[in-house]
ROSE-4610 file (N, C-alpha, C; in Angstrom, 1 decimal, always signed):
// ROSE-4610
residu = [X/X/X/X/X/X/X/X/X/X/X/X/X/X/X/X/X/X/X/X/X/X/X/X/X/X/X/X/X/X/X/X/X/X/X/X/X/X/X/X/X/X/X/X/X/X/X/X/X/X/X/X/X/X/X/X/X/X/X/X/X/X/X/X/X/X/X/X/X/X/X/X/X/X/X/X/X/X/X/X/X/X/X/X/X/X/X/X/X/X/X/X/X/X/X/X/X/X/X/X/X/X/X/X/X/X/X/X/X/X/X/X/X/X/X/X/X/X/X/X/X/X/X/X/X/X/X/X/X/X/X/X/X/X/X/X/X/X/X/X/X/X/X/X/X/X/X/X/X/X/X/X/X/X/X/X/X/X/X/X/X/X/X/X/X/X/X/X/X/X/X/X/X/X/X/X/X/X/X/X/X/X/X/X/X/X/X/X/X/X/X/X/X/X/X/X/X/X/X/X/X/X/X/X/X/X/X/X/X/X/X/X/X/X/X/X/X/X/X/X/X/X/X/X/X/X/X/X/X/X/X/X/X/X/X/X/X/X/X/X/X/X/X/X/X/X/X/X/X/X/X/X/X/X/X/X/X/X/X/X/X/X/X/X/X/X/X/X/X/X/X/X/X/X/X/X/X/X/X/X/X/X/X/X/X/X/X/X/X/X/X/X/X/X/X/X/X/X/X/X/X/X/X/X/X/X/X/X/X/X/X/X/X/X/X/X/X/X/X/X/X/X/X/X/X/X/X/X/X/X/X/X/X/X/X/X/X/X/X/X/X/X/X/X/X/X/X/X/X/X/X/X/X/X/X/X/X/X/X/X/X/X/X/X/X/X/X/X/X/X/X/X/X/X/X/X/X/X/X/X/X/X/X/X/X/X/X/X/X/X/X/X/X/X/X/X/X/X/X/X/X/X/X/X/X/X/X/X/X/X/X/X/X/X/X/X/X/X/X/X/X/X/X/X/X/X/X/X/X/X/X/X/X/X/X/X/X/X/X/X/X/X/X/X/X/X/X/X/X/X/X/X/X/X/X/X/X/X/X/X/X/X/X/X/X/X/X/X/X/X/X/X/X/X/X/X/X/X/X/X/X/X/X/X/X/X/X/X/X/X/X/X/X/X/X/X/X/X/X/X/X/X/X/X/X/X/X/X/X/X/X/X/X/X/X/X/X/X/X/X/X/X/X/X/X/X/X/X/X/X/X/X/X/X/X/X/X/X/X/X/X/X/X/X/X/X/X/X/X/X/X/X/X/X/X/X/X/X/X/X/X/X/X/X/X/X/X/X/X/X/X/X/X/X/X/X/X/X/X/X/X/X/X/X/X/X/X/X/X/X/X/X/X/X/X/X/X/X/X/X/X/X/X/X/X/X/X/X/X/X/X/X/X/X/X/X/X/X/X/X/X/X/X/X/X/X/X/X/X/X/X/X/X/X/X/X/X/X/X/X/X/X/X/X/X/X/X/X/X/X/X/X/X/X/X/X/X/X/X/X/X/X/X/X/X/X/X/X/X/X/X/X/X/X/X/X/X/X/X/X/X/X/X/X/X/X/X/X/X/X]
num = [1/1/1/2/2/2/3/3/3/4/4/4/5/5/5/6/6/6/7/7/7/8/8/8/9/9/9/10/10/10/11/11/11/12/12/12/13/13/13/14/14/14/15/15/15/16/16/16/17/17/17/18/18/18/19/19/19/20/20/20/21/21/21/22/22/22/23/23/23/24/24/24/25/25/25/26/26/26/27/27/27/28/28/28/29/29/29/30/30/30/31/31/31/32/32/32/33/33/33/34/34/34/35/35/35/36/36/36/37/37/37/38/38/38/39/39/39/40/40/40/41/41/41/42/42/42/43/43/43/44/44/44/45/45/45/46/46/46/47/47/47/48/48/48/49/49/49/50/50/50/51/51/51/52/52/52/53/53/53/54/54/54/55/55/55/56/56/56/57/57/57/58/58/58/59/59/59/60/60/60/61/61/61/62/62/62/63/63/63/64/64/64/65/65/65/66/66/66/67/67/67/68/68/68/69/69/69/70/70/70/71/71/71/72/72/72/73/73/73/74/74/74/75/75/75/76/76/76/77/77/77/78/78/78/79/79/79/80/80/80/81/81/81/82/82/82/83/83/83/84/84/84/85/85/85/86/86/86/87/87/87/88/88/88/89/89/89/90/90/90/91/91/91/92/92/92/93/93/93/94/94/94/95/95/95/96/96/96/97/97/97/98/98/98/99/99/99/100/100/100/101/101/101/102/102/102/103/103/103/104/104/104/105/105/105/106/106/106/107/107/107/108/108/108/109/109/109/110/110/110/111/111/111/112/112/112/113/113/113/114/114/114/115/115/115/116/116/116/117/117/117/118/118/118/119/119/119/120/120/120/121/121/121/122/122/122/123/123/123/124/124/124/125/125/125/126/126/126/127/127/127/128/128/128/129/129/129/130/130/130/131/131/131/132/132/132/133/133/133/134/134/134/135/135/135/136/136/136/137/137/137/138/138/138/139/139/139/140/140/140/141/141/141/142/142/142/143/143/143/144/144/144/145/145/145/146/146/146/147/147/147/148/148/148/149/149/149/150/150/150/151/151/151/152/152/152/153/153/153/154/154/154/155/155/155/156/156/156/157/157/157/158/158/158/159/159/159/160/160/160/161/161/161/162/162/162/163/163/163/164/164/164/165/165/165/166/166/166/167/167/167/168/168/168/169/169/169/170/170/170/171/171/171/172/172/172/173/173/173/174/174/174/175/175/175/176/176/176/177/177/177/178/178/178/179/179/179/180/180/180/181/181/181/182/182/182/183/183/183/184/184/184/185/185/185/186/186/186/187/187/187/188/188/188/189/189/189/190/190/190/191/191/191/192/192/192/193/193/193/194/194/194/195/195/195/196/196/196/197/197/197/198/198/198/199/199/199/200/200/200/201/201/201/202/202/202/203/203/203/204/204/204/205/205/205/206/206/206/207/207/207/208/208/208/209/209/209/210/210/210/211/211/211/212/212/212/213/213/213/214/214/214/215/215/215/216/216/216/217/217/217/218/218/218/219/219/219/220/220/220/221/221/221/222/222/222/223/223/223/224/224/224/225/225/225/226/226/226/227/227/227/228/228/228/229/229/229/230/230/230]
x = [+130.2/+130.6/+130.6/+131.2/+131.1/+130.2/+129.3/+127.6/+126.8/+127.2/+126.5/+126.7/+128.3/+128.8/+128.4/+128.4/+127.7/+126.3/+125.5/+123.9/+124.0/+124.8/+124.8/+125.0/+126.3/+126.6/+125.5/+125.4/+123.9/+122.4/+122.5/+121.0/+121.7/+122.9/+123.3/+123.6/+123.7/+123.6/+122.5/+121.4/+120.1/+119.4/+119.8/+119.0/+119.7/+120.6/+121.6/+121.6/+121.4/+121.0/+120.8/+121.3/+120.6/+120.7/+119.6/+119.4/+119.1/+120.7/+120.3/+121.3/+120.8/+121.2/+120.0/+120.0/+118.9/+118.8/+119.9/+119.9/+120.4/+120.1/+120.7/+119.7/+120.1/+119.2/+118.0/+117.1/+115.8/+115.7/+116.3/+116.0/+116.5/+117.6/+118.3/+117.4/+116.9/+115.7/+114.3/+114.2/+112.7/+113.3/+114.6/+114.4/+114.8/+115.8/+115.5/+114.0/+113.2/+111.6/+111.2/+111.1/+110.4/+111.2/+112.4/+113.1/+112.3/+112.5/+111.9/+110.5/+109.6/+108.0/+107.9/+108.5/+108.0/+108.8/+109.9/+110.4/+109.4/+109.4/+108.3/+106.9/+106.7/+105.0/+105.1/+106.1/+106.1/+106.7/+107.0/+107.5/+106.4/+105.3/+104.1/+103.3/+102.1/+100.8/+100.2/+100.2/+99.3/+98.1/+96.7/+95.6/+94.7/+93.8/+93.0/+92.3/+91.7/+91.0/+89.3/+89.2/+88.1/+88.3/+89.3/+89.5/+89.2/+88.6/+88.3/+89.5/+89.5/+90.4/+91.1/+90.7/+91.1/+92.1/+91.4/+92.2/+93.0/+93.3/+94.8/+95.6/+95.4/+96.3/+96.9/+96.2/+96.5/+97.8/+97.6/+98.2/+99.6/+99.8/+100.3/+101.5/+100.7/+101.5/+102.5/+101.8/+102.2/+103.6/+103.3/+104.6/+105.9/+106.5/+107.6/+108.5/+109.8/+111.2/+110.6/+109.9/+109.3/+108.9/+107.5/+107.0/+107.5/+108.5/+109.3/+110.5/+111.0/+111.9/+111.2/+109.8/+108.5/+108.1/+108.3/+107.8/+108.8/+110.0/+111.3/+111.5/+111.4/+111.5/+110.7/+109.1/+108.2/+108.6/+109.0/+109.4/+110.4/+111.6/+112.7/+112.5/+111.3/+110.7/+110.4/+110.0/+109.7/+111.1/+112.4/+113.4/+113.9/+113.8/+113.9/+112.9/+111.4/+110.2/+110.6/+110.4/+111.1/+112.3/+113.1/+114.3/+113.9/+113.3/+112.9/+111.6/+111.0/+109.9/+110.6/+111.7/+112.5/+113.1/+114.0/+114.7/+113.8/+112.6/+111.9/+111.0/+110.9/+110.2/+111.7/+112.7/+114.5/+114.1/+113.9/+114.3/+113.0/+111.9/+110.9/+110.9/+111.3/+111.8/+112.7/+113.7/+114.9/+114.1/+113.4/+112.9/+111.9/+111.5/+110.5/+109.1/+108.9/+107.8/+107.4/+107.2/+106.8/+105.6/+105.1/+103.5/+103.4/+101.9/+101.5/+101.9/+101.7/+101.9/+103.3/+104.5/+105.6/+105.4/+104.9/+104.4/+103.3/+102.5/+101.4/+102.3/+103.1/+103.9/+104.9/+105.3/+106.9/+105.8/+104.5/+103.6/+103.2/+102.4/+101.9/+103.0/+104.2/+105.4/+105.7/+105.8/+106.4/+105.5/+104.0/+102.8/+102.8/+103.1/+103.3/+104.2/+105.2/+106.5/+106.0/+105.6/+105.0/+104.2/+103.4/+102.2/+103.2/+103.9/+105.2/+105.5/+106.0/+106.8/+105.8/+104.7/+103.5/+103.3/+102.5/+102.3/+103.6/+104.6/+105.8/+106.0/+105.8/+106.2/+104.9/+103.6/+102.4/+102.6/+102.5/+103.1/+103.9/+105.2/+106.3/+105.4/+104.8/+104.4/+103.4/+102.3/+101.5/+102.3/+103.3/+103.8/+104.7/+105.1/+105.9/+105.2/+103.9/+103.1/+101.9/+102.1/+101.1/+101.3/+102.6/+102.4/+101.8/+101.6/+100.6/+99.1/+99.0/+97.4/+96.3/+96.5/+95.3/+94.8/+93.4/+92.9/+92.3/+92.0/+91.2/+92.6/+93.4/+94.8/+95.3/+95.4/+95.7/+94.7/+93.7/+92.8/+92.7/+92.8/+93.2/+94.4/+95.4/+96.7/+96.8/+96.0/+96.0/+95.2/+94.1/+93.5/+94.1/+94.8/+95.4/+96.3/+97.3/+98.6/+97.9/+96.2/+96.2/+95.8/+95.0/+94.7/+96.1/+96.9/+98.0/+98.9/+98.7/+99.6/+98.7/+97.2/+96.5/+96.0/+94.9/+94.4/+95.4/+95.9/+96.9/+98.1/+98.4/+99.2/+99.3/+97.7/+97.1/+97.2/+96.2/+96.0/+96.7/+97.7/+98.9/+99.6/+99.9/+100.6/+100.0/+98.6/+98.0/+98.3/+98.5/+98.9/+100.4/+101.4/+102.4/+102.4/+101.8/+101.8/+101.1/+99.8/+99.6/+99.9/+100.9/+101.2/+102.6/+103.2/+104.3/+103.7/+102.6/+101.9/+101.3/+100.8/+100.2/+100.9/+102.0/+103.2/+104.0/+104.4/+105.1/+103.9/+102.9/+102.0/+101.8/+101.8/+101.6/+102.4/+103.9/+105.5/+105.8/+105.4/+105.9/+106.7/+107.0/+108.4/+108.0/+107.0/+106.5/+105.9/+105.9/+105.1/+103.7/+102.4/+101.2/+100.8/+101.1/+100.3/+101.0/+102.0/+102.6/+101.7/+101.8/+100.6/+99.5/+98.8/+97.5/+97.5/+98.5/+98.2/+98.7/+99.8/+99.8/+98.1/+97.4/+96.2/+95.1/+95.2/+94.3/+94.9/+96.5/+96.7/+96.2/+96.4/+95.9/+94.6/+93.9/+92.6/+91.9/+92.8/+92.4/+93.3/+94.2/+94.6/+93.6/+92.4/+91.9/+90.7/+90.3/+89.0/+89.3/+90.7/+91.4/+90.9/+90.8/+90.0/+89.0/+88.4/+86.8/+87.4/+88.6/+88.5/+88.5/+88.9/+88.6/+87.2/+86.2/+84.9/+84.3/+84.6/+84.2/+85.2/+85.0/+86.7/+86.4/+85.6/+85.1/+86.1/+86.2/+87.0/+88.9/+89.4/+90.7/+91.4/+90.7/+91.3/+92.2/+91.7/+92.5/+93.7/+93.8/+95.3/+96.7/+96.4/+97.7/+98.1/+96.9/+97.2/+97.6/+97.2/+98.0/+99.4/+99.8/+101.0/+102.1/+101.6/+102.5/+102.5/+101.3/+101.1/+101.9/+101.7/+102.6/+104.0/+104.4/+105.8/+106.4/+105.5/+105.9/+106.2/+105.1/+105.1/+106.2/+106.4/+107.6/+109.1/+109.2/+110.0/+110.4/+109.3/+109.3/+109.4/+108.8/+108.9/+110.5/+111.5/+112.7/+113.7/+113.0/+114.1/+113.8/+112.5/+112.4/+112.1/+112.0/+112.0/+113.0/+113.5/+114.7/+115.3/+116.7/+117.7/+117.7/+117.8/+117.9/+116.7/+116.4/+115.3/+116.2/+116.0/+116.8/+116.0/+116.6/+115.9/+116.0/+115.0/+114.7/+114.1]
y = [+55.3/+56.7/+57.3/+55.9/+56.6/+57.0/+55.7/+56.1/+57.0/+57.7/+58.7/+60.0/+60.1/+61.2/+61.3/+59.8/+59.7/+60.6/+59.7/+60.3/+61.4/+62.5/+64.0/+64.3/+64.2/+64.5/+64.7/+63.4/+63.2/+64.3/+64.4/+65.6/+67.0/+66.8/+68.6/+68.7/+67.5/+67.8/+68.0/+67.3/+67.4/+68.5/+69.1/+70.4/+71.7/+71.6/+72.9/+72.4/+71.7/+71.1/+72.0/+72.7/+73.8/+73.2/+73.6/+72.9/+73.8/+73.7/+74.9/+75.8/+76.8/+78.1/+79.0/+79.8/+80.8/+82.1/+82.0/+83.0/+84.3/+84.9/+86.4/+87.4/+88.1/+88.9/+89.5/+89.7/+90.1/+91.5/+92.2/+93.5/+94.6/+94.0/+94.8/+95.1/+93.9/+94.2/+95.2/+94.6/+95.5/+96.6/+97.3/+98.6/+99.3/+98.4/+99.3/+99.6/+98.3/+98.5/+99.8/+99.6/+100.7/+102.5/+102.1/+103.6/+104.4/+103.3/+103.9/+104.0/+102.9/+103.0/+104.7/+105.1/+106.1/+107.7/+107.4/+108.8/+108.8/+107.8/+107.7/+108.7/+108.2/+108.3/+109.7/+110.5/+111.9/+112.9/+111.9/+113.0/+113.3/+112.1/+112.1/+111.4/+112.0/+110.7/+110.9/+111.5/+110.8/+111.4/+111.2/+111.7/+110.2/+111.0/+110.2/+109.1/+107.8/+107.1/+107.7/+107.4/+107.7/+109.4/+109.7/+111.6/+111.8/+112.9/+113.3/+113.7/+113.2/+112.8/+114.6/+115.5/+116.8/+117.2/+116.5/+116.7/+116.0/+114.5/+113.6/+114.3/+115.2/+115.5/+116.5/+117.7/+118.4/+118.2/+117.3/+116.7/+116.1/+115.4/+114.7/+116.1/+116.9/+117.8/+118.7/+118.7/+119.8/+118.8/+117.5/+116.4/+117.1/+117.2/+118.0/+116.8/+117.4/+116.4/+115.2/+115.8/+114.5/+113.8/+114.2/+113.0/+111.7/+112.3/+111.7/+110.7/+111.3/+110.3/+109.3/+110.0/+109.3/+107.7/+107.8/+106.7/+106.0/+106.1/+105.3/+104.5/+105.3/+104.8/+104.0/+103.9/+103.0/+101.8/+101.9/+100.9/+99.8/+101.0/+100.1/+99.4/+99.5/+99.0/+97.9/+97.5/+95.7/+94.9/+95.5/+94.5/+94.1/+94.9/+94.6/+94.3/+94.0/+93.4/+91.8/+91.9/+90.4/+89.8/+90.4/+89.9/+89.2/+90.1/+90.1/+88.5/+88.6/+87.4/+86.1/+86.2/+85.0/+84.7/+85.7/+85.5/+84.6/+85.5/+84.9/+83.3/+83.3/+81.8/+80.8/+81.1/+80.3/+80.2/+81.2/+81.2/+80.4/+80.1/+79.6/+78.2/+78.1/+76.6/+76.2/+76.4/+76.2/+75.8/+76.7/+76.3/+75.6/+74.9/+73.5/+74.0/+74.8/+75.1/+74.4/+73.4/+72.8/+72.4/+73.5/+73.6/+74.7/+74.8/+75.7/+76.8/+77.5/+78.6/+79.6/+79.1/+79.9/+79.7/+79.0/+79.1/+79.9/+80.1/+81.3/+82.7/+82.6/+83.9/+84.2/+83.1/+83.7/+84.3/+83.2/+83.8/+85.1/+85.5/+86.4/+87.5/+87.6/+88.6/+88.8/+87.7/+88.0/+89.2/+88.5/+89.1/+90.8/+91.1/+92.2/+92.9/+92.6/+93.1/+93.4/+92.4/+92.6/+93.9/+93.9/+95.0/+96.4/+96.5/+97.8/+97.9/+97.0/+97.1/+97.8/+97.4/+97.6/+99.3/+99.6/+100.7/+101.7/+101.6/+102.4/+102.7/+102.1/+102.2/+103.0/+102.5/+103.2/+104.7/+104.4/+106.5/+107.0/+106.5/+107.4/+107.4/+106.9/+106.8/+107.8/+107.9/+108.9/+110.3/+110.2/+111.8/+112.2/+111.2/+111.4/+112.3/+111.5/+112.1/+113.3/+113.2/+114.6/+115.8/+116.3/+117.4/+117.5/+116.3/+116.3/+117.0/+117.1/+117.6/+116.4/+115.4/+114.2/+113.9/+114.6/+114.0/+112.8/+112.2/+111.1/+110.0/+110.3/+109.2/+109.4/+110.9/+111.0/+109.8/+110.3/+109.6/+107.8/+107.8/+106.0/+105.5/+106.2/+105.9/+105.8/+107.2/+107.2/+106.3/+105.7/+104.6/+103.4/+103.3/+101.7/+101.6/+102.8/+102.9/+102.8/+103.6/+103.3/+101.7/+101.0/+99.5/+98.9/+99.2/+98.2/+98.3/+99.8/+99.7/+99.8/+99.9/+99.8/+98.4/+98.0/+96.8/+95.6/+95.7/+95.1/+95.0/+95.8/+95.7/+94.6/+95.0/+94.9/+93.8/+92.9/+91.6/+90.8/+90.6/+89.8/+89.8/+91.3/+91.4/+90.8/+90.4/+89.9/+88.3/+88.0/+86.3/+86.4/+87.0/+87.2/+87.6/+88.2/+88.6/+87.5/+86.8/+86.1/+84.2/+84.5/+83.0/+83.0/+84.1/+84.2/+84.1/+84.9/+85.2/+83.8/+83.0/+81.6/+80.5/+80.5/+79.0/+79.9/+81.3/+81.9/+81.4/+82.0/+81.6/+79.9/+79.2/+77.7/+77.4/+77.7/+76.8/+77.4/+78.8/+79.2/+80.2/+80.9/+81.3/+83.0/+83.7/+84.8/+84.7/+86.0/+86.3/+86.2/+85.8/+86.0/+87.1/+88.1/+89.3/+90.0/+89.5/+90.0/+89.1/+87.8/+86.9/+87.6/+88.1/+88.8/+90.0/+90.7/+91.8/+91.5/+90.8/+90.0/+89.5/+89.0/+88.6/+89.7/+90.8/+91.8/+92.1/+92.4/+93.4/+92.8/+91.4/+90.1/+90.7/+90.7/+90.5/+92.1/+93.2/+94.6/+94.3/+93.7/+93.9/+92.8/+91.9/+91.2/+92.3/+93.5/+94.0/+95.1/+95.5/+96.9/+96.2/+94.9/+94.7/+95.6/+95.8/+96.6/+97.8/+98.4/+99.7/+99.8/+99.0/+99.1/+99.6/+99.4/+99.5/+100.6/+100.9/+101.2/+102.5/+103.4/+104.4/+104.7/+104.5/+105.0/+103.5/+102.9/+101.6/+102.1/+102.8/+103.4/+103.7/+104.0/+104.3/+103.4/+102.0/+101.2/+100.5/+101.3/+101.2/+101.6/+102.9/+103.5/+102.6/+101.8/+100.8/+99.5/+99.0/+97.8/+98.3/+99.3/+99.4/+100.0/+100.6/+101.4/+100.4/+100.0/+99.0/+97.5/+97.4/+96.2/+96.2/+97.4/+97.6/+97.6/+98.0/+98.1/+96.7/+96.0/+94.7/+94.0/+94.0/+93.6/+93.6/+94.9/+95.4/+94.8/+94.2/+93.9/+92.3/+91.4/+90.4/+89.9/+90.8/+90.6/+90.9/+91.7/+91.4/+90.1/+90.0/+88.9/+87.4/+87.1/+85.8/+85.4/+84.0/+83.0/+82.9/+83.1/+82.4/+80.8/+80.4/+79.0/+78.3/+76.9/+76.6/+75.3/+75.6/+74.2/+73.5/+72.2/+70.9/+70.1/+69.8/+69.3/+67.9]
z = [+157.5/+157.3/+155.9/+155.1/+153.7/+153.3/+153.5/+153.2/+153.2/+154.5/+155.2/+154.2/+154.1/+153.1/+151.5/+151.1/+150.1/+150.0/+150.4/+150.8/+150.5/+151.9/+152.1/+150.8/+149.9/+148.7/+147.8/+147.9/+146.6/+146.8/+148.1/+148.6/+148.0/+148.6/+148.0/+146.6/+145.8/+144.6/+143.7/+144.8/+143.7/+144.5/+145.3/+145.9/+145.1/+144.3/+143.9/+142.4/+141.7/+140.2/+139.5/+138.6/+137.9/+136.5/+136.1/+134.6/+133.2/+133.0/+131.7/+132.1/+131.0/+131.6/+131.1/+132.2/+131.8/+130.6/+130.0/+128.6/+129.0/+128.2/+128.3/+129.6/+129.5/+130.5/+130.1/+130.4/+130.5/+129.8/+131.3/+131.6/+130.1/+129.6/+128.7/+127.5/+126.6/+125.6/+126.0/+127.5/+128.0/+128.0/+128.8/+128.7/+127.5/+126.6/+125.3/+124.5/+124.7/+124.1/+124.7/+126.3/+127.2/+126.6/+126.4/+126.2/+124.5/+124.0/+122.1/+122.3/+123.0/+123.0/+123.8/+125.2/+125.5/+124.8/+124.4/+123.4/+122.3/+121.6/+120.3/+120.9/+121.9/+122.1/+122.5/+123.2/+123.6/+122.1/+121.6/+120.2/+119.1/+119.2/+118.1/+118.8/+119.0/+119.3/+118.2/+117.2/+115.8/+116.2/+115.2/+115.1/+116.0/+116.5/+117.6/+116.8/+116.8/+116.1/+115.3/+114.5/+113.7/+113.5/+113.8/+113.4/+111.9/+111.6/+110.4/+109.4/+107.9/+107.1/+107.1/+107.3/+107.3/+108.2/+109.6/+111.0/+111.0/+110.6/+110.3/+109.5/+108.5/+107.4/+108.1/+108.8/+109.6/+110.4/+111.5/+112.2/+111.6/+110.5/+109.9/+109.0/+108.5/+107.9/+108.8/+110.0/+111.3/+112.1/+112.0/+112.6/+112.6/+111.5/+111.4/+111.8/+112.2/+112.5/+113.5/+114.4/+115.6/+115.3/+114.2/+113.8/+113.2/+112.3/+111.5/+112.2/+113.5/+114.6/+115.2/+115.6/+116.0/+115.6/+114.1/+113.6/+113.4/+113.5/+113.3/+114.8/+115.7/+117.0/+117.1/+117.0/+117.1/+115.9/+114.8/+114.3/+114.6/+115.2/+116.0/+117.2/+117.8/+119.1/+118.8/+117.5/+117.1/+117.6/+117.3/+117.6/+119.0/+120.3/+121.1/+121.8/+121.4/+121.6/+121.2/+120.0/+119.4/+120.3/+120.5/+121.5/+123.0/+123.5/+124.9/+124.7/+123.9/+123.0/+123.5/+122.7/+122.4/+123.8/+124.6/+125.4/+126.4/+126.9/+128.0/+127.7/+126.5/+125.9/+126.5/+125.9/+126.0/+127.7/+128.5/+130.0/+130.4/+130.1/+130.9/+130.1/+129.2/+128.6/+130.1/+129.8/+130.8/+132.4/+132.8/+134.0/+134.3/+133.0/+133.2/+132.7/+132.2/+131.5/+130.4/+130.3/+129.3/+128.9/+128.5/+128.5/+127.3/+126.9/+125.6/+125.8/+127.4/+127.5/+126.8/+127.4/+126.7/+124.8/+124.4/+122.9/+122.2/+123.3/+123.2/+123.0/+124.0/+124.6/+122.9/+122.8/+121.6/+120.4/+120.4/+118.8/+119.0/+120.6/+120.6/+120.7/+121.3/+120.9/+119.7/+119.0/+117.6/+116.9/+116.8/+116.4/+116.5/+118.1/+118.2/+117.9/+117.7/+117.2/+115.9/+115.0/+113.5/+113.3/+114.4/+114.4/+114.7/+115.6/+115.6/+114.5/+113.5/+112.0/+111.5/+111.1/+110.3/+110.7/+112.2/+112.4/+112.2/+112.4/+112.1/+110.4/+110.1/+108.2/+107.8/+108.5/+107.7/+108.2/+109.4/+110.0/+109.2/+108.8/+108.4/+106.6/+105.8/+105.0/+104.7/+106.2/+106.0/+106.0/+107.0/+107.3/+105.6/+104.9/+103.7/+102.9/+102.5/+101.9/+101.9/+103.2/+104.0/+103.1/+102.6/+101.8/+100.5/+99.9/+98.9/+99.0/+100.3/+100.8/+100.5/+100.0/+100.0/+101.4/+101.4/+102.9/+103.0/+101.9/+102.1/+102.2/+101.4/+102.0/+103.1/+103.6/+105.0/+105.9/+105.9/+107.0/+106.7/+105.5/+105.7/+106.2/+105.8/+106.2/+108.0/+108.5/+109.8/+110.6/+109.9/+110.4/+110.5/+109.4/+109.2/+110.0/+110.3/+111.4/+112.7/+112.8/+114.5/+114.6/+113.5/+113.6/+113.9/+113.3/+113.6/+114.9/+115.0/+116.4/+118.0/+117.6/+118.7/+118.7/+118.5/+118.6/+117.6/+116.8/+116.2/+116.9/+117.7/+118.9/+120.2/+120.6/+122.2/+122.3/+121.1/+121.4/+121.1/+120.1/+120.3/+121.6/+122.0/+123.2/+124.5/+124.4/+125.5/+125.5/+124.6/+124.6/+124.5/+124.7/+125.3/+126.6/+127.4/+129.1/+129.4/+129.2/+129.4/+129.9/+128.5/+127.9/+129.2/+129.5/+130.8/+131.8/+132.3/+133.5/+134.3/+132.9/+133.9/+134.1/+133.1/+133.9/+134.8/+134.9/+135.7/+137.3/+137.5/+138.4/+138.9/+138.2/+138.3/+138.4/+138.1/+138.5/+139.7/+140.4/+141.4/+141.1/+139.4/+138.9/+139.1/+139.7/+139.5/+140.9/+141.7/+142.7/+142.3/+143.0/+142.5/+142.2/+142.8/+142.5/+141.1/+140.8/+139.5/+138.3/+138.6/+137.4/+137.3/+138.3/+138.1/+137.7/+138.0/+137.0/+135.8/+135.5/+133.8/+133.7/+134.3/+133.6/+132.8/+134.0/+133.8/+132.8/+132.6/+131.3/+130.5/+130.0/+128.9/+128.5/+129.6/+129.3/+128.7/+129.0/+128.9/+127.2/+126.9/+125.5/+124.6/+125.1/+124.1/+123.8/+125.1/+124.9/+123.9/+124.0/+123.0/+121.4/+120.8/+119.7/+119.3/+120.5/+120.3/+119.3/+119.7/+119.3/+118.0/+117.2/+115.6/+115.3/+116.2/+115.6/+116.6/+118.3/+119.1/+119.7/+118.9/+119.7/+121.1/+121.8/+123.3/+124.0/+123.6/+124.4/+124.4/+123.4/+123.3/+124.4/+125.3/+126.9/+127.4/+126.9/+127.5/+126.8/+125.7/+124.9/+125.9/+126.0/+127.1/+128.4/+128.6/+130.0/+129.6/+128.5/+128.0/+127.4/+126.9/+126.4/+127.4/+128.2/+129.3/+130.7/+130.9/+131.8/+131.7/+130.2/+130.1/+130.0/+129.7/+129.7/+131.0/+132.0/+133.6/+133.9/+133.4/+133.9/+133.3/+131.8/+131.4/+132.1/+132.5/+133.3/+134.7/+135.3/+136.6/+136.3/+135.2/+135.1/+135.0/+134.0/+133.7/+135.0/+135.9/+137.3/+138.0/+138.3/+139.3/+138.9/+137.4/+136.8/+137.1/+137.8/+138.0/+136.9/+136.7/+135.8/+135.6/+136.6/+137.3/+138.4/+138.3/+138.7/+139.7/+140.7/+141.9/+141.9/+141.6/+141.3/+142.7/+143.1/+145.0/+144.6]
């Protein structure tokens, strides 16, 4: 009887064993990143890619306080994105994803956050120097800000999404449909690199940015904090 009780206890312990802790809640930095991104985009969209220098200058001069706030929010959104990246990397590690995927996600997320910093800084500089009326400078800064915040963000963001989606599906940590959606977003993020030379591809950018935001929120809710060891 003692042996049977011991065996049952060992089986129960093996079934409910939790390896480490799942780290901080993912939804908090994801929600903060989402609010900053959406509000910033609503306040100021910036010049379209390859816009004429005169058009870029006119938009920068007319941006007003809303444009200045938008660039600050864009700059600030890098912080919660970096926090979410670090948190999801640690969560996947705890859940047993000892593969390249989480490391790729970490690198991609940090690069994407850096792109947000660069785009926000360039945008703020463009608005600050716009009163000087130099269309050439305005056009150059607009193109640089777009390159950093568009392709410069979307391509490394694709690495973040793919680095989470693939091990999440393989290990059964995410629903298959959510993993597939993540892979689609990742592919579009890579395609977004073409916006540097082919402006016609730019419609994929909002899909990557806002679709990726919704995907991050979904992962934040679905990804478990612990993995039961059986």
